DRENPA-3360 file (N, C-alpha, C; in nm, 2 decimals, always signed):
BEGIN
1 = MTNALGFL = +1.68/+0.49/-2.03/+1.69/+0.35/-1.99/+1.55/+0.29/-2.00 ~ +1.54/+0.18/-2.07/+1.41/+0.11/-2.08/+1.40/-0.02/-2.01 ~ +1.51/-0.08/-1.96/+1.51/-0.21/-1.90/+1.53/-0.21/-1.75 ~ +1.60/-0.11/-1.70/+1.63/-0.09/-1.55/+1.66/-0.22/-1.48 ~ +1.61/-0.24/-1.36/+1.64/-0.36/-1.29/+1.54/-0.47/-1.32 ~ +1.43/-0.44/-1.37/+1.33/-0.54/-1.41/+1.25/-0.60/-1.30 ~ +1.25/-0.54/-1.18/+1.17/-0.59/-1.07/+1.02/-0.57/-1.09 ~ +0.99/-0.46/-1.16/+0.85/-0.42/-1.17/+0.82/-0.40/-1.32;
9 = PYSNSPHY = +0.70/-0.43/-1.36/+0.66/-0.42/-1.51/+0.61/-0.28/-1.55 ~ +0.65/-0.18/-1.47/+0.60/-0.04/-1.50/+0.72/+0.05/-1.53 ~ +0.69/+0.16/-1.60/+0.79/+0.26/-1.61/+0.79/+0.35/-1.48 ~ +0.90/+0.42/-1.46/+0.90/+0.51/-1.34/+0.98/+0.64/-1.38 ~ +0.93/+0.75/-1.34/+0.99/+0.88/-1.36/+1.01/+0.95/-1.23 ~ +1.13/+0.94/-1.17/+1.15/+1.02/-1.05/+1.18/+1.16/-1.08 ~ +1.19/+1.25/-0.98/+1.22/+1.39/-1.00/+1.13/+1.46/-1.10 ~ +1.00/+1.42/-1.09/+0.90/+1.46/-1.19/+0.88/+1.61/-1.19;
17 = DAEAERRP = +0.90/+1.67/-1.07/+0.87/+1.82/-1.06/+1.00/+1.90/-1.07 ~ +1.12/+1.83/-1.07/+1.24/+1.91/-1.06/+1.31/+1.93/-1.19 ~ +1.27/+1.86/-1.30/+1.33/+1.88/-1.43/+1.23/+1.91/-1.53 ~ +1.23/+2.03/-1.59/+1.13/+2.08/-1.68/+1.10/+1.98/-1.79 ~ +1.20/+1.91/-1.84/+1.18/+1.82/-1.96/+1.13/+1.68/-1.92 ~ +1.13/+1.65/-1.79/+1.09/+1.52/-1.74/+0.95/+1.48/-1.78 ~ +0.85/+1.56/-1.74/+0.71/+1.53/-1.76/+0.68/+1.51/-1.91 ~ +0.71/+1.60/-2.00/+0.68/+1.58/-2.14/+0.75/+1.46/-2.20;
25 = LAHQLIAD = +0.87/+1.43/-2.16/+0.95/+1.32/-2.21/+0.88/+1.19/-2.16 ~ +0.84/+1.18/-2.04/+0.78/+1.06/-1.99/+0.65/+1.04/-2.06 ~ +0.57/+1.14/-2.09/+0.44/+1.13/-2.16/+0.47/+1.08/-2.30 ~ +0.57/+1.14/-2.37/+0.61/+1.10/-2.51/+0.65/+0.95/-2.52 ~ +0.74/+0.91/-2.43/+0.79/+0.77/-2.43/+0.68/+0.67/-2.40 ~ +0.58/+0.70/-2.31/+0.47/+0.61/-2.29/+0.38/+0.61/-2.41 ~ +0.35/+0.73/-2.46/+0.25/+0.74/-2.57/+0.30/+0.67/-2.69 ~ +0.43/+0.67/-2.72/+0.48/+0.60/-2.84/+0.52/+0.46/-2.82;
33 = GTLPDGFA = +0.50/+0.41/-2.69/+0.52/+0.27/-2.66/+0.66/+0.23/-2.63 ~ +0.75/+0.33/-2.62/+0.89/+0.30/-2.58/+0.90/+0.25/-2.44 ~ +0.81/+0.31/-2.35/+0.80/+0.27/-2.21/+0.66/+0.22/-2.19 ~ +0.64/+0.13/-2.09/+0.51/+0.09/-2.06/+0.44/+0.19/-1.96 ~ +0.31/+0.17/-1.94/+0.24/+0.26/-1.84/+0.32/+0.25/-1.72 ~ +0.31/+0.36/-1.64/+0.39/+0.36/-1.51/+0.35/+0.47/-1.42 ~ +0.45/+0.51/-1.34/+0.44/+0.60/-1.23/+0.54/+0.71/-1.24 ~ +0.51/+0.82/-1.17/+0.61/+0.93/-1.16/+0.60/+0.98/-1.02;
41 = TDNGAGLV = +0.71/+1.03/-0.97/+0.71/+1.09/-0.83/+0.79/+1.22/-0.83 ~ +0.74/+1.32/-0.76/+0.81/+1.44/-0.74/+0.92/+1.42/-0.64 ~ +1.02/+1.51/-0.63/+1.12/+1.50/-0.53/+1.06/+1.49/-0.39 ~ +1.10/+1.40/-0.31/+1.05/+1.38/-0.18/+0.94/+1.28/-0.16 ~ +0.89/+1.23/-0.28/+0.78/+1.13/-0.28/+0.84/+0.99/-0.32 ~ +0.77/+0.89/-0.28/+0.81/+0.75/-0.31/+0.69/+0.66/-0.32 ~ +0.72/+0.55/-0.38/+0.61/+0.45/-0.40/+0.65/+0.32/-0.32 ~ +0.55/+0.26/-0.26/+0.57/+0.14/-0.18/+0.49/+0.03/-0.26;
49 = FYGTDLHE = +0.56/-0.08/-0.30/+0.50/-0.19/-0.36/+0.51/-0.31/-0.27 ~ +0.40/-0.39/-0.28/+0.40/-0.53/-0.22/+0.41/-0.62/-0.34 ~ +0.52/-0.68/-0.37/+0.54/-0.76/-0.49/+0.54/-0.66/-0.60 ~ +0.44/-0.68/-0.70/+0.43/-0.59/-0.81/+0.30/-0.50/-0.80 ~ +0.24/-0.51/-0.68/+0.12/-0.43/-0.66/+0.15/-0.30/-0.58 ~ +0.11/-0.19/-0.63/+0.13/-0.06/-0.57/+0.05/-0.06/-0.44 ~ +0.11/-0.04/-0.33/+0.05/-0.04/-0.20/+0.01/+0.11/-0.16 ~ +0.11/+0.20/-0.17/+0.08/+0.34/-0.14/+0.19/+0.43/-0.19;
57 = AITEDAGA = +0.15/+0.56/-0.20/+0.25/+0.66/-0.23/+0.27/+0.74/-0.10 ~ +0.40/+0.77/-0.07/+0.43/+0.84/+0.05/+0.52/+0.96/+0.02 ~ +0.52/+1.06/+0.11/+0.60/+1.17/+0.09/+0.66/+1.23/+0.22 ~ +0.77/+1.29/+0.22/+0.83/+1.36/+0.33/+0.80/+1.51/+0.32 ~ +0.74/+1.55/+0.21/+0.71/+1.69/+0.18/+0.56/+1.71/+0.14 ~ +0.49/+1.78/+0.22/+0.34/+1.79/+0.20/+0.30/+1.83/+0.05 ~ +0.39/+1.90/-0.02/+0.36/+1.94/-0.15/+0.40/+1.84/-0.26 ~ +0.48/+1.74/-0.23/+0.52/+1.64/-0.33/+0.41/+1.54/-0.36;
65 = RAYSITRT = +0.40/+1.50/-0.48/+0.30/+1.41/-0.53/+0.35/+1.29/-0.60 ~ +0.27/+1.20/-0.62/+0.30/+1.08/-0.71/+0.18/+1.07/-0.81 ~ +0.21/+1.01/-0.92/+0.12/+1.00/-1.03/+0.12/+0.87/-1.10 ~ +0.00/+0.83/-1.15/-0.01/+0.72/-1.24/-0.02/+0.77/-1.38 ~ +0.06/+0.71/-1.48/+0.06/+0.76/-1.62/+0.02/+0.64/-1.70 ~ -0.08/+0.65/-1.78/-0.13/+0.54/-1.87/-0.16/+0.60/-2.01 ~ -0.14/+0.50/-2.10/-0.17/+0.53/-2.24/-0.31/+0.48/-2.27 ~ -0.40/+0.56/-2.33/-0.53/+0.51/-2.36/-0.53/+0.44/-2.50;
73 = ANGEITEK = -0.64/+0.38/-2.53/-0.65/+0.30/-2.66/-0.62/+0.38/-2.78 ~ -0.65/+0.51/-2.77/-0.62/+0.60/-2.89/-0.48/+0.67/-2.88 ~ -0.40/+0.62/-2.79/-0.26/+0.68/-2.78/-0.25/+0.80/-2.70 ~ -0.35/+0.85/-2.64/-0.35/+0.97/-2.55/-0.29/+0.93/-2.42 ~ -0.24/+1.02/-2.34/-0.18/+1.00/-2.21/-0.28/+1.05/-2.10 ~ -0.30/+0.97/-2.00/-0.38/+1.01/-1.89/-0.28/+1.01/-1.77 ~ -0.28/+1.12/-1.70/-0.19/+1.13/-1.58/-0.29/+1.16/-1.46 ~ -0.28/+1.08/-1.36/-0.37/+1.09/-1.24/-0.29/+1.10/-1.12;
81 = PLPTRLL = -0.31/+1.21/-1.04/-0.24/+1.21/-0.91/-0.29/+1.10/-0.82 ~ -0.20/+1.04/-0.74/-0.23/+0.94/-0.65/-0.25/+0.99/-0.51 ~ -0.33/+0.93/-0.43/-0.34/+0.97/-0.29/-0.20/+0.95/-0.23 ~ -0.15/+1.05/-0.16/-0.01/+1.04/-0.11/-0.01/+1.07/+0.04 ~ +0.04/+0.98/+0.12/+0.05/+0.99/+0.26/+0.17/+1.06/+0.31 ~ +0.15/+1.17/+0.39/+0.26/+1.24/+0.45/+0.32/+1.16/+0.57 ~ +0.45/+1.14/+0.56/+0.52/+1.07/+0.67/+0.54/+1.15/+0.79;
% end
């Protein structure tokens, strides 16, 4: 799905750690421009936005993470873990 609800101008990949094909597919779709830069969350993690600005990443599980995924000018993918607050 590439249009979702349209509330945010980012892509999102939930269940990032639960499905083996999820991470490589998210990277591929962002790299080829099918999806815009975005975020990913492991099971148990979530993202809090104020408007369209990311406010924080939260989790109910100390091991769950959230990530920012961006495409560089040369088409490479950069995945960065976000600071994640345990609830």
